[in-house]
All heavy atoms as TSV, in Angstrom:
chain	resi	resn	atom	element	x	y	z
A	1	MET	N	N	0.820	-1.187	0.000
A	1	MET	CA	C	0.000	0.000	0.000
A	1	MET	C	C	0.870	1.260	0.000
A	1	MET	O	O	0.554	2.209	-0.711
A	1	MET	CB	C	-0.907	-0.039	1.242
A	1	MET	CG	C	-1.854	1.094	1.352
A	1	MET	SD	S	-3.112	0.898	0.113
A	1	MET	CE	C	-4.111	2.259	0.489
A	2	LEU	N	N	1.932	1.252	0.774
A	2	LEU	CA	C	2.830	2.395	0.852
A	2	LEU	C	C	3.525	2.632	-0.482
A	2	LEU	O	O	3.710	3.785	-0.892
A	2	LEU	CB	C	3.860	2.166	1.966
A	2	LEU	CG	C	4.741	3.358	2.305
A	2	LEU	CD1	C	3.893	4.549	2.716
A	2	LEU	CD2	C	5.725	2.996	3.391
A	3	ILE	N	N	3.866	1.542	-1.170
A	3	ILE	CA	C	4.526	1.672	-2.479
A	3	ILE	C	C	3.567	2.303	-3.489
A	3	ILE	O	O	3.960	3.161	-4.286
A	3	ILE	CB	C	5.027	0.291	-2.970
A	3	ILE	CG1	C	6.156	-0.195	-2.065
A	3	ILE	CG2	C	5.502	0.370	-4.408
A	3	ILE	CD1	C	6.625	-1.593	-2.370
A	4	VAL	N	N	2.312	1.911	-3.435
A	4	VAL	CA	C	1.307	2.471	-4.346
A	4	VAL	C	C	1.141	3.967	-4.082
A	4	VAL	O	O	1.090	4.769	-5.021
A	4	VAL	CB	C	-0.039	1.725	-4.190
A	4	VAL	CG1	C	-1.132	2.410	-4.999
A	4	VAL	CG2	C	0.101	0.273	-4.605
A	5	LEU	N	N	1.075	4.353	-2.833
A	5	LEU	CA	C	0.963	5.774	-2.504
A	5	LEU	C	C	2.206	6.544	-2.944
A	5	LEU	O	O	2.102	7.671	-3.435
A	5	LEU	CB	C	0.729	5.956	-1.012
A	5	LEU	CG	C	-0.645	5.531	-0.494
A	5	LEU	CD1	C	-0.701	5.674	1.030
A	5	LEU	CD2	C	-1.736	6.349	-1.135
A	6	ALA	N	N	3.371	5.942	-2.775
A	6	ALA	CA	C	4.613	6.590	-3.212
A	6	ALA	C	C	4.636	6.751	-4.725
A	6	ALA	O	O	5.056	7.798	-5.244
A	6	ALA	CB	C	5.816	5.787	-2.737
A	7	LEU	N	N	4.192	5.740	-5.457
A	7	LEU	CA	C	4.128	5.837	-6.917
A	7	LEU	C	C	3.140	6.916	-7.346
A	7	LEU	O	O	3.426	7.709	-8.248
A	7	LEU	CB	C	3.731	4.499	-7.525
A	7	LEU	CG	C	4.826	3.429	-7.583
A	7	LEU	CD1	C	4.248	2.100	-8.044
A	7	LEU	CD2	C	5.939	3.862	-8.511
A	8	LEU	N	N	1.987	6.949	-6.719
A	8	LEU	CA	C	1.000	7.986	-7.043
A	8	LEU	C	C	1.542	9.377	-6.751
A	8	LEU	O	O	1.373	10.308	-7.554
A	8	LEU	CB	C	-0.289	7.752	-6.256
A	8	LEU	CG	C	-1.198	6.635	-6.767
A	8	LEU	CD1	C	-2.364	6.423	-5.813
A	8	LEU	CD2	C	-1.694	6.947	-8.161
A	9	ALA	N	N	2.175	9.531	-5.628
A	9	ALA	CA	C	2.772	10.819	-5.276
A	9	ALA	C	C	3.845	11.202	-6.291
A	9	ALA	O	O	3.942	12.359	-6.711
A	9	ALA	CB	C	3.343	10.784	-3.867
A	10	GLY	N	N	4.651	10.241	-6.711
A	10	GLY	CA	C	5.691	10.495	-7.714
A	10	GLY	C	C	5.098	10.930	-9.041
A	10	GLY	O	O	5.592	11.863	-9.691
A	11	PHE	N	N	4.014	10.244	-9.458
A	11	PHE	CA	C	3.354	10.619	-10.704
A	11	PHE	C	C	2.752	12.018	-10.612
A	11	PHE	O	O	2.839	12.815	-11.546
A	11	PHE	CB	C	2.260	9.617	-11.068
A	11	PHE	CG	C	2.785	8.323	-11.629
A	11	PHE	CD1	C	2.295	7.120	-11.166
A	11	PHE	CD2	C	3.755	8.304	-12.621
A	11	PHE	CE1	C	2.759	5.929	-11.672
A	11	PHE	CE2	C	4.230	7.111	-13.135
A	11	PHE	CZ	C	3.731	5.910	-12.660
A	12	ILE	N	N	2.147	12.308	-9.506
A	12	ILE	CA	C	1.523	13.624	-9.325
A	12	ILE	C	C	2.573	14.721	-9.315
A	12	ILE	O	O	2.439	15.748	-9.999
A	12	ILE	CB	C	0.671	13.649	-8.036
A	12	ILE	CG1	C	-0.547	12.745	-8.210
A	12	ILE	CG2	C	0.251	15.071	-7.694
A	12	ILE	CD1	C	-1.331	12.517	-6.942
A	13	ILE	N	N	3.642	14.521	-8.561
A	13	ILE	CA	C	4.714	15.528	-8.502
A	13	ILE	C	C	5.399	15.654	-9.857
A	13	ILE	O	O	5.658	16.768	-10.342
A	13	ILE	CB	C	5.720	15.187	-7.389
A	13	ILE	CG1	C	5.037	15.340	-6.024
A	13	ILE	CG2	C	6.968	16.067	-7.487
A	13	ILE	CD1	C	5.868	14.828	-4.861
A	14	GLY	N	N	5.672	14.519	-10.500
A	14	GLY	CA	C	6.305	14.553	-11.825
A	14	GLY	C	C	5.420	15.233	-12.856
A	14	GLY	O	O	5.882	16.045	-13.661
A	15	GLY	N	N	4.139	14.902	-12.828
A	15	GLY	CA	C	3.204	15.541	-13.765
A	15	GLY	C	C	3.095	17.030	-13.535
A	15	GLY	O	O	3.033	17.820	-14.473
A	16	GLY	N	N	3.073	17.417	-12.267
A	16	GLY	CA	C	3.030	18.846	-11.961
A	16	GLY	C	C	4.281	19.561	-12.423
A	16	GLY	O	O	4.213	20.671	-12.961
A	17	GLY	N	N	5.427	18.923	-12.232
A	17	GLY	CA	C	6.694	19.523	-12.678
A	17	GLY	C	C	6.745	19.677	-14.188
A	17	GLY	O	O	7.148	20.722	-14.712
A	18	VAL	N	N	6.323	18.632	-14.901
A	18	VAL	CA	C	6.304	18.700	-16.365
A	18	VAL	C	C	5.299	19.755	-16.827
A	18	VAL	O	O	5.574	20.527	-17.752
A	18	VAL	CB	C	5.978	17.316	-16.969
A	18	VAL	CG1	C	5.689	17.418	-18.457
A	18	VAL	CG2	C	7.123	16.348	-16.720
A	19	GLY	N	N	4.133	19.799	-16.180
A	19	GLY	CA	C	3.137	20.801	-16.536
A	19	GLY	C	C	3.649	22.208	-16.317
A	19	GLY	O	O	3.453	23.094	-17.157
A	20	PHE	N	N	4.340	22.430	-15.217
A	20	PHE	CA	C	4.911	23.745	-14.928
A	20	PHE	C	C	5.964	24.111	-15.968
A	20	PHE	O	O	5.994	25.230	-16.477
A	20	PHE	CB	C	5.529	23.748	-13.520
A	20	PHE	CG	C	6.173	25.038	-13.147
A	20	PHE	CD1	C	5.413	26.154	-12.849
A	20	PHE	CD2	C	7.563	25.143	-13.105
A	20	PHE	CE1	C	6.013	27.353	-12.508
A	20	PHE	CE2	C	8.164	26.329	-12.778
A	20	PHE	CZ	C	7.399	27.447	-12.473
A	21	TRP	N	N	6.815	23.150	-16.308
A	21	TRP	CA	C	7.878	23.390	-17.295
A	21	TRP	C	C	7.277	23.721	-18.656
A	21	TRP	O	O	7.714	24.669	-19.324
A	21	TRP	CB	C	8.778	22.156	-17.373
A	21	TRP	CG	C	9.840	22.262	-18.421
A	21	TRP	CD1	C	10.955	23.037	-18.398
A	21	TRP	CD2	C	9.861	21.579	-19.671
A	21	TRP	NE1	N	11.680	22.870	-19.539
A	21	TRP	CE2	C	11.025	21.973	-20.349
A	21	TRP	CE3	C	9.015	20.663	-20.269
A	21	TRP	CZ2	C	11.359	21.480	-21.597
A	21	TRP	CZ3	C	9.352	20.179	-21.520
A	21	TRP	CH2	C	10.508	20.588	-22.171
A	22	LEU	N	N	6.263	22.955	-19.061
A	22	LEU	CA	C	5.626	23.214	-20.354
A	22	LEU	C	C	4.917	24.570	-20.357
A	22	LEU	O	O	4.933	25.279	-21.368
A	22	LEU	CB	C	4.636	22.101	-20.690
A	22	LEU	CG	C	5.254	20.758	-21.081
A	22	LEU	CD1	C	4.158	19.710	-21.244
A	22	LEU	CD2	C	6.077	20.870	-22.347
A	23	SER	N	N	4.309	24.925	-19.251
A	23	SER	CA	C	3.633	26.215	-19.153
A	23	SER	C	C	4.629	27.358	-19.302
A	23	SER	O	O	4.372	28.323	-20.031
A	23	SER	CB	C	2.912	26.320	-17.820
A	23	SER	OG	O	2.352	27.599	-17.665
A	24	ARG	N	N	5.752	27.267	-18.632
A	24	ARG	CA	C	6.785	28.319	-18.737
A	24	ARG	C	C	7.324	28.396	-20.162
A	24	ARG	O	O	7.549	29.486	-20.698
A	24	ARG	CB	C	7.925	28.034	-17.757
A	24	ARG	CG	C	7.533	27.988	-16.293
A	24	ARG	CD	C	7.595	29.302	-15.668
A	24	ARG	NE	N	8.967	29.795	-15.744
A	24	ARG	CZ	C	9.386	30.840	-15.110
A	24	ARG	NH1	N	8.563	31.504	-14.323
A	24	ARG	NH2	N	10.614	31.261	-15.238
A	25	ARG	N	N	7.534	27.250	-20.770
A	25	ARG	CA	C	8.061	27.205	-22.136
A	25	ARG	C	C	7.057	27.848	-23.098
A	25	ARG	O	O	7.431	28.617	-23.976
A	25	ARG	CB	C	8.328	25.751	-22.518
A	25	ARG	CG	C	8.936	25.569	-23.853
A	25	ARG	CD	C	9.295	24.118	-24.076
A	25	ARG	NE	N	9.643	23.904	-25.465
A	25	ARG	CZ	C	9.677	22.737	-26.039
A	25	ARG	NH1	N	9.402	21.660	-25.352
A	25	ARG	NH2	N	9.996	22.615	-27.301
A	26	TRP	N	N	5.781	27.518	-22.922
A	26	TRP	CA	C	4.745	28.077	-23.774
A	26	TRP	C	C	4.661	29.594	-23.599
A	26	TRP	O	O	4.528	30.334	-24.566
A	26	TRP	CB	C	3.409	27.411	-23.437
A	26	TRP	CG	C	2.260	27.979	-24.196
A	26	TRP	CD1	C	1.941	27.744	-25.499
A	26	TRP	CD2	C	1.277	28.897	-23.707
A	26	TRP	NE1	N	0.812	28.448	-25.840
A	26	TRP	CE2	C	0.386	29.160	-24.759
A	26	TRP	CE3	C	1.060	29.500	-22.474
A	26	TRP	CZ2	C	-0.696	30.013	-24.619
A	26	TRP	CZ3	C	-0.030	30.343	-22.348
A	26	TRP	CH2	C	-0.887	30.589	-23.406
A	27	GLN	N	N	4.739	30.075	-22.376
A	27	GLN	CA	C	4.689	31.517	-22.124
A	27	GLN	C	C	5.865	32.228	-22.792
A	27	GLN	O	O	5.700	33.316	-23.346
A	27	GLN	CB	C	4.698	31.793	-20.627
A	27	GLN	CG	C	3.400	31.443	-19.936
A	27	GLN	CD	C	3.485	31.603	-18.417
A	27	GLN	OE1	O	4.542	31.886	-17.873
A	27	GLN	NE2	N	2.358	31.414	-17.745
A	28	GLN	N	N	7.040	31.607	-22.775
A	28	GLN	CA	C	8.202	32.209	-23.423
A	28	GLN	C	C	8.001	32.266	-24.933
A	28	GLN	O	O	8.349	33.252	-25.577
A	28	GLN	CB	C	9.477	31.420	-23.083
A	28	GLN	CG	C	10.732	32.039	-23.655
A	28	GLN	CD	C	10.990	33.450	-23.150
A	28	GLN	OE1	O	10.804	33.732	-21.981
A	28	GLN	NE2	N	11.405	34.334	-24.036
A	29	GLN	N	N	7.429	31.215	-25.498
A	29	GLN	CA	C	7.172	31.212	-26.933
A	29	GLN	C	C	6.143	32.277	-27.311
A	29	GLN	O	O	6.264	32.915	-28.360
A	29	GLN	CB	C	6.709	29.830	-27.391
A	29	GLN	CG	C	7.814	28.806	-27.381
A	29	GLN	CD	C	7.340	27.425	-27.792
A	29	GLN	OE1	O	6.146	27.158	-27.861
A	29	GLN	NE2	N	8.286	26.548	-28.054
A	30	VAL	N	N	5.158	32.495	-26.475
A	30	VAL	CA	C	4.163	33.544	-26.726
A	30	VAL	C	C	4.835	34.912	-26.691
A	30	VAL	O	O	4.586	35.764	-27.549
A	30	VAL	CB	C	3.001	33.461	-25.705
A	30	VAL	CG1	C	2.133	34.701	-25.768
A	30	VAL	CG2	C	2.170	32.211	-25.932
A	31	LYS	N	N	5.707	35.134	-25.724
A	31	LYS	CA	C	6.421	36.417	-25.647
A	31	LYS	C	C	7.293	36.621	-26.878
A	31	LYS	O	O	7.355	37.732	-27.433
A	31	LYS	CB	C	7.283	36.475	-24.388
A	31	LYS	CG	C	6.487	36.666	-23.119
A	31	LYS	CD	C	7.400	36.700	-21.907
A	31	LYS	CE	C	6.600	36.765	-20.615
A	31	LYS	NZ	N	7.468	36.725	-19.427
A	32	ASP	N	N	7.976	35.568	-27.317
A	32	ASP	CA	C	8.812	35.665	-28.511
A	32	ASP	C	C	7.965	35.986	-29.741
A	32	ASP	O	O	8.363	36.795	-30.585
A	32	ASP	CB	C	9.582	34.363	-28.740
A	32	ASP	CG	C	10.642	34.111	-27.683
A	32	ASP	OD1	O	11.005	35.060	-26.947
A	32	ASP	OD2	O	11.113	32.953	-27.580
A	33	ALA	N	N	6.810	35.350	-29.847
A	33	ALA	CA	C	5.927	35.613	-30.985
A	33	ALA	C	C	5.417	37.051	-30.957
A	33	ALA	O	O	5.348	37.716	-31.996
A	33	ALA	CB	C	4.760	34.629	-30.971
A	34	GLU	N	N	5.074	37.557	-29.782
A	34	GLU	CA	C	4.613	38.949	-29.672
A	34	GLU	C	C	5.713	39.914	-30.082
A	34	GLU	O	O	5.455	40.895	-30.788
A	34	GLU	CB	C	4.168	39.245	-28.245
A	34	GLU	CG	C	2.848	38.610	-27.861
A	34	GLU	CD	C	2.487	38.835	-26.396
A	34	GLU	OE1	O	3.361	39.267	-25.612
A	34	GLU	OE2	O	1.331	38.568	-26.047
A	35	THR	N	N	6.932	39.635	-29.665
A	35	THR	CA	C	8.062	40.485	-30.041
A	35	THR	C	C	8.267	40.468	-31.551
A	35	THR	O	O	8.454	41.516	-32.181
A	35	THR	CB	C	9.345	40.009	-29.331
A	35	THR	OG1	O	9.130	40.034	-27.923
A	35	THR	CG2	C	10.530	40.902	-29.674
A	36	SER	N	N	8.196	39.282	-32.145
A	36	SER	CA	C	8.364	39.163	-33.597
A	36	SER	C	C	7.267	39.907	-34.339
A	36	SER	O	O	7.534	40.593	-35.336
A	36	SER	CB	C	8.367	37.690	-34.009
A	36	SER	OG	O	9.460	37.018	-33.455
A	37	LEU	N	N	6.042	39.783	-33.860
A	37	LEU	CA	C	4.935	40.485	-34.515
A	37	LEU	C	C	5.070	41.998	-34.391
A	37	LEU	O	O	4.766	42.731	-35.335
A	37	LEU	CB	C	3.602	40.030	-33.928
A	37	LEU	CG	C	3.136	38.634	-34.353
A	37	LEU	CD1	C	1.879	38.248	-33.585
A	37	LEU	CD2	C	2.877	38.579	-35.844
A	38	THR	N	N	5.540	42.461	-33.261
A	38	THR	CA	C	5.751	43.899	-33.069
A	38	THR	C	C	6.821	44.409	-34.035
A	38	THR	O	O	6.649	45.461	-34.660
A	38	THR	CB	C	6.161	44.187	-31.619
A	38	THR	OG1	O	5.140	43.701	-30.741
A	38	THR	CG2	C	6.353	45.672	-31.388
A	39	GLU	N	N	7.906	43.654	-34.176
A	39	GLU	CA	C	8.963	44.052	-35.107
A	39	GLU	C	C	8.450	44.033	-36.542
A	39	GLU	O	O	8.753	44.938	-37.329
A	39	GLU	CB	C	10.159	43.116	-34.964
A	39	GLU	CG	C	10.911	43.267	-33.667
A	39	GLU	CD	C	11.988	42.211	-33.479
A	39	GLU	OE1	O	12.165	41.367	-34.380
A	39	GLU	OE2	O	12.658	42.244	-32.426
A	40	LEU	N	N	7.665	43.016	-36.884
A	40	LEU	CA	C	7.113	42.910	-38.226
A	40	LEU	C	C	6.169	44.071	-38.523
A	40	LEU	O	O	6.195	44.639	-39.619
A	40	LEU	CB	C	6.379	41.576	-38.382
A	40	LEU	CG	C	5.857	41.225	-39.761
A	40	LEU	CD1	C	6.994	41.150	-40.765
A	40	LEU	CD2	C	5.122	39.913	-39.713
A	41	LEU	N	N	5.358	44.447	-37.547
A	41	LEU	CA	C	4.454	45.586	-37.714
A	41	LEU	C	C	5.240	46.874	-37.934
A	41	LEU	O	O	4.895	47.677	-38.804
A	41	LEU	CB	C	3.553	45.726	-36.490
A	41	LEU	CG	C	2.612	46.923	-36.481
A	41	LEU	CD1	C	1.626	46.835	-37.642
A	41	LEU	CD2	C	1.888	47.008	-35.158
A	42	SER	N	N	6.301	47.053	-37.179
A	42	SER	CA	C	7.138	48.245	-37.334
A	42	SER	C	C	7.749	48.295	-38.733
A	42	SER	O	O	7.741	49.342	-39.391
A	42	SER	CB	C	8.228	48.254	-36.272
A	42	SER	OG	O	9.113	49.324	-36.483
A	43	GLN	N	N	8.264	47.169	-39.199
A	43	GLN	CA	C	8.852	47.119	-40.541
A	43	GLN	C	C	7.788	47.405	-41.600
A	43	GLN	O	O	8.052	48.115	-42.583
A	43	GLN	CB	C	9.482	45.757	-40.794
A	43	GLN	CG	C	10.741	45.506	-40.003
A	43	GLN	CD	C	11.269	44.088	-40.195
A	43	GLN	OE1	O	10.633	43.255	-40.822
A	43	GLN	NE2	N	12.432	43.824	-39.640
A	44	HIS	N	N	6.593	46.859	-41.408
A	44	HIS	CA	C	5.511	47.069	-42.365
A	44	HIS	C	C	5.137	48.554	-42.448
A	44	HIS	O	O	4.945	49.092	-43.538
A	44	HIS	CB	C	4.294	46.235	-41.959
A	44	HIS	CG	C	3.105	46.431	-42.839
A	44	HIS	ND1	N	3.064	46.026	-44.148
A	44	HIS	CD2	C	1.906	47.008	-42.587
A	44	HIS	CE1	C	1.902	46.348	-44.672
A	44	HIS	NE2	N	1.174	46.947	-43.740
A	45	GLN	N	N	5.061	49.204	-41.296
A	45	GLN	CA	C	4.728	50.627	-41.283
A	45	GLN	C	C	5.814	51.444	-41.969
A	45	GLN	O	O	5.516	52.390	-42.704
A	45	GLN	CB	C	4.515	51.100	-39.854
A	45	GLN	CG	C	3.236	50.574	-39.240
A	45	GLN	CD	C	3.107	50.896	-37.759
A	45	GLN	OE1	O	4.091	51.228	-37.102
A	45	GLN	NE2	N	1.900	50.777	-37.224
A	46	GLN	N	N	7.077	51.077	-41.755
A	46	GLN	CA	C	8.170	51.783	-42.418
A	46	GLN	C	C	8.097	51.593	-43.931
A	46	GLN	O	O	8.320	52.538	-44.696
A	46	GLN	CB	C	9.516	51.288	-41.890
A	46	GLN	CG	C	9.810	51.705	-40.479
A	46	GLN	CD	C	11.077	51.079	-39.928
A	46	GLN	OE1	O	11.714	50.256	-40.592
A	46	GLN	NE2	N	11.446	51.447	-38.715
A	47	GLU	N	N	7.772	50.371	-44.355
A	47	GLU	CA	C	7.662	50.102	-45.785
A	47	GLU	C	C	6.487	50.864	-46.399
A	47	GLU	O	O	6.578	51.353	-47.525
A	47	GLU	CB	C	7.498	48.596	-46.040
A	47	GLU	CG	C	8.735	47.777	-45.725
A	47	GLU	CD	C	9.901	48.120	-46.632
A	47	GLU	OE1	O	9.683	48.430	-47.824
A	47	GLU	OE2	O	11.042	48.090	-46.134
A	48	GLN	N	N	5.405	50.981	-45.659
A	48	GLN	CA	C	4.266	51.755	-46.154
A	48	GLN	C	C	4.627	53.226	-46.320
A	48	GLN	O	O	4.247	53.856	-47.313
A	48	GLN	CB	C	3.071	51.625	-45.214
A	48	GLN	CG	C	2.281	50.360	-45.380
A	48	GLN	CD	C	1.020	50.356	-44.534
A	48	GLN	OE1	O	1.005	50.927	-43.444
A	48	GLN	NE2	N	-0.021	49.709	-45.013
A	49	GLU	N	N	5.354	53.767	-45.360
A	49	GLU	CA	C	5.795	55.168	-45.460
A	49	GLU	C	C	6.728	55.352	-46.656
A	49	GLU	O	O	6.622	56.341	-47.390
A	49	GLU	CB	C	6.482	55.610	-44.170
A	49	GLU	CG	C	5.529	55.806	-43.013
A	49	GLU	CD	C	4.546	56.935	-43.257
A	49	GLU	OE1	O	4.922	57.972	-43.836
A	49	GLU	OE2	O	3.372	56.762	-42.879
A	50	ALA	N	N	7.638	54.402	-46.846
A	50	ALA	CA	C	8.565	54.484	-47.985
A	50	ALA	C	C	7.800	54.395	-49.299
A	50	ALA	O	O	8.088	55.136	-50.247
A	50	ALA	CB	C	9.611	53.378	-47.894
A	51	ALA	N	N	6.816	53.514	-49.371
A	51	ALA	CA	C	6.024	53.379	-50.596
A	51	ALA	C	C	5.234	54.648	-50.866
A	51	ALA	O	O	5.113	55.089	-52.015
A	51	ALA	CB	C	5.086	52.177	-50.479
A	52	LYS	N	N	4.706	55.254	-49.809
A	52	LYS	CA	C	3.958	56.506	-49.963
A	52	LYS	C	C	4.869	57.602	-50.501
A	52	LYS	O	O	4.491	58.359	-51.405
A	52	LYS	CB	C	3.371	56.914	-48.613
A	52	LYS	CG	C	2.536	58.154	-48.641
A	52	LYS	CD	C	1.968	58.456	-47.259
A	52	LYS	CE	C	1.174	59.737	-47.248
A	52	LYS	NZ	N	0.651	60.053	-45.906
A	53	THR	N	N	6.070	57.677	-49.964
A	53	THR	CA	C	7.031	58.677	-50.426
A	53	THR	C	C	7.391	58.442	-51.889
A	53	THR	O	O	7.445	59.389	-52.689
A	53	THR	CB	C	8.301	58.626	-49.554
A	53	THR	OG1	O	7.937	58.850	-48.194
A	53	THR	CG2	C	9.317	59.663	-49.993
A	54	LEU	N	N	7.615	57.185	-52.260
A	54	LEU	CA	C	7.962	56.882	-53.651
A	54	LEU	C	C	6.803	57.190	-54.596
A	54	LEU	O	O	7.025	57.690	-55.713
A	54	LEU	CB	C	8.380	55.419	-53.782
A	54	LEU	CG	C	9.729	55.058	-53.161
A	54	LEU	CD1	C	9.960	53.554	-53.245
A	54	LEU	CD2	C	10.860	55.805	-53.843
A	55	ARG	N	N	5.571	56.907	-54.177
A	55	ARG	CA	C	4.415	57.246	-55.016
A	55	ARG	C	C	4.314	58.760	-55.210
A	55	ARG	O	O	4.011	59.232	-56.303
A	55	ARG	CB	C	3.130	56.703	-54.387
A	55	ARG	CG	C	2.904	55.224	-54.619
A	55	ARG	CD	C	1.477	54.805	-54.266
A	55	ARG	NE	N	1.112	55.095	-52.884
A	55	ARG	CZ	C	1.291	54.266	-51.854
A	55	ARG	NH1	N	1.844	53.091	-52.049
A	55	ARG	NH2	N	0.923	54.625	-50.640
A	56	GLN	N	N	4.589	59.507	-54.154
A	56	GLN	CA	C	4.542	60.965	-54.256
A	56	GLN	C	C	5.633	61.473	-55.189
A	56	GLN	O	O	5.395	62.358	-56.011
A	56	GLN	CB	C	4.683	61.603	-52.866
A	56	GLN	CG	C	4.539	63.108	-52.875
A	56	GLN	CD	C	3.169	63.559	-53.362
A	56	GLN	OE1	O	2.159	63.017	-52.945
A	56	GLN	NE2	N	3.141	64.530	-54.251
A	57	GLN	N	N	6.822	60.904	-55.079
A	57	GLN	CA	C	7.922	61.305	-55.969
A	57	GLN	C	C	7.590	60.973	-57.416
A	57	GLN	O	O	7.865	61.765	-58.327
A	57	GLN	CB	C	9.220	60.621	-55.552
A	57	GLN	CG	C	9.826	61.152	-54.277
A	57	GLN	CD	C	11.072	60.382	-53.861
A	57	GLN	OE1	O	11.384	59.335	-54.415
A	57	GLN	NE2	N	11.763	60.902	-52.864
A	58	ALA	N	N	6.994	59.804	-57.640
A	58	ALA	CA	C	6.619	59.409	-59.004
A	58	ALA	C	C	5.571	60.364	-59.559
A	58	ALA	O	O	5.631	60.760	-60.736
A	58	ALA	CB	C	6.105	57.974	-59.013
A	59	ALA	N	N	4.609	60.749	-58.731
A	59	ALA	CA	C	3.584	61.693	-59.176
A	59	ALA	C	C	4.210	63.048	-59.494
A	59	ALA	O	O	3.861	63.680	-60.504
A	59	ALA	CB	C	2.503	61.831	-58.112
A	60	ASP	N	N	5.141	63.501	-58.662
A	60	ASP	CA	C	5.811	64.782	-58.909
A	60	ASP	C	C	6.604	64.740	-60.214
A	60	ASP	O	O	6.548	65.675	-61.024
A	60	ASP	CB	C	6.749	65.128	-57.749
A	60	ASP	CG	C	6.004	65.480	-56.478
A	60	ASP	OD1	O	4.786	65.769	-56.556
A	60	ASP	OD2	O	6.647	65.460	-55.401
A	61	LEU	N	N	7.332	63.651	-60.426
A	61	LEU	CA	C	8.126	63.533	-61.650
A	61	LEU	C	C	7.232	63.443	-62.884
A	61	LEU	O	O	7.548	64.013	-63.939
A	61	LEU	CB	C	9.048	62.314	-61.574
A	61	LEU	CG	C	10.200	62.428	-60.575
A	61	LEU	CD1	C	10.936	61.110	-60.476
A	61	LEU	CD2	C	11.150	63.549	-60.984
A	62	SER	N	N	6.125	62.745	-62.751
A	62	SER	CA	C	5.180	62.648	-63.867
A	62	SER	C	C	4.612	64.025	-64.203
A	62	SER	O	O	4.508	64.391	-65.379
A	62	SER	CB	C	4.063	61.678	-63.502
A	62	SER	OG	O	3.108	61.619	-64.524
A	63	TYR	N	N	4.295	64.788	-63.183
A	63	TYR	CA	C	3.768	66.144	-63.399
A	63	TYR	C	C	4.843	67.010	-64.079
A	63	TYR	O	O	4.534	67.729	-65.037
A	63	TYR	CB	C	3.350	66.760	-62.059
A	63	TYR	CG	C	2.907	68.191	-62.166
A	63	TYR	CD1	C	1.654	68.500	-62.678
A	63	TYR	CD2	C	3.759	69.243	-61.801
A	63	TYR	CE1	C	1.252	69.821	-62.791
A	63	TYR	CE2	C	3.360	70.554	-61.922
A	63	TYR	CZ	C	2.094	70.843	-62.421
A	63	TYR	OH	O	1.710	72.141	-62.539
A	64	GLN	N	N	6.067	66.928	-63.582
A	64	GLN	CA	C	7.144	67.720	-64.171
A	64	GLN	C	C	7.380	67.322	-65.629
A	64	GLN	O	O	7.616	68.181	-66.495
A	64	GLN	CB	C	8.436	67.541	-63.375
A	64	GLN	CG	C	8.401	68.194	-62.002
A	64	GLN	CD	C	9.648	67.878	-61.194
A	64	GLN	OE1	O	10.577	67.249	-61.678
A	64	GLN	NE2	N	9.648	68.339	-59.950
A	65	LEU	N	N	7.289	66.026	-65.924
A	65	LEU	CA	C	7.478	65.573	-67.299
A	65	LEU	C	C	6.352	66.097	-68.193
A	65	LEU	O	O	6.611	66.568	-69.322
A	65	LEU	CB	C	7.507	64.048	-67.339
A	65	LEU	CG	C	7.678	63.408	-68.725
A	65	LEU	CD1	C	9.014	63.832	-69.354
A	65	LEU	CD2	C	7.569	61.908	-68.623
A	66	ASN	N	N	5.125	66.034	-67.704
A	66	ASN	CA	C	4.009	66.551	-68.495
A	66	ASN	C	C	4.140	68.052	-68.727
A	66	ASN	O	O	3.852	68.542	-69.815
A	66	ASN	CB	C	2.678	66.233	-67.812
A	66	ASN	CG	C	2.321	64.774	-67.914
A	66	ASN	OD1	O	2.759	64.085	-68.833
A	66	ASN	ND2	N	1.531	64.291	-66.968
A	67	GLU	N	N	4.585	68.773	-67.709
A	67	GLU	CA	C	4.791	70.231	-67.874
A	67	GLU	C	C	5.907	70.507	-68.865
A	67	GLU	O	O	5.807	71.453	-69.662
A	67	GLU	CB	C	5.087	70.865	-66.523
A	67	GLU	CG	C	3.894	70.945	-65.582
A	67	GLU	CD	C	2.764	71.778	-66.137
A	67	GLU	OE1	O	3.030	72.895	-66.639
A	67	GLU	OE2	O	1.615	71.311	-66.099
A	68	ALA	N	N	6.952	69.713	-68.819
A	68	ALA	CA	C	8.067	69.921	-69.742
A	68	ALA	C	C	7.639	69.590	-71.180
A	68	ALA	O	O	8.077	70.247	-72.124
A	68	ALA	CB	C	9.259	69.046	-69.350
A	69	ASN	N	N	6.798	68.591	-71.352
A	69	ASN	CA	C	6.324	68.235	-72.687
A	69	ASN	C	C	5.399	69.313	-73.255
A	69	ASN	O	O	5.313	69.465	-74.462
A	69	ASN	CB	C	5.592	66.894	-72.664
A	69	ASN	CG	C	6.540	65.721	-72.539
A	69	ASN	OD1	O	7.713	65.826	-72.881
A	69	ASN	ND2	N	6.040	64.594	-72.030
A	70	LYS	N	N	4.700	70.061	-72.405
A	70	LYS	CA	C	3.779	71.102	-72.868
A	70	LYS	C	C	4.542	72.300	-73.419
A	70	LYS	O	O	4.048	72.992	-74.307
A	70	LYS	CB	C	2.896	71.572	-71.724
A	70	LYS	CG	C	1.827	70.573	-71.334
A	70	LYS	CD	C	0.971	71.129	-70.200
A	70	LYS	CE	C	-0.046	70.119	-69.740
A	70	LYS	NZ	N	-0.833	70.636	-68.593
A	71	THR	N	N	5.749	72.538	-72.896
A	71	THR	CA	C	6.477	73.730	-73.319
A	71	THR	C	C	7.339	73.509	-74.517
A	71	THR	O	O	7.509	72.559	-75.119
A	71	THR	CB	C	7.378	74.260	-72.189
A	71	THR	OG1	O	8.284	73.236	-71.818
A	71	THR	CG2	C	6.548	74.718	-71.034
């Protein structure tokens, strides 16, 4: 009977330890994913600003070319 209780206690403690370890590991992976998504969002916003600037430059150059062709 004592051996059975010791085995049960071992399984419970071992399961709790593994569960705790997996929980910590999962939380770290979530934090890493959030960091990656934040960096990706920042890069995306920078690329959008760059694209907006390039579209504006293209429009300006197109206007200048049309004005030059008129004269």
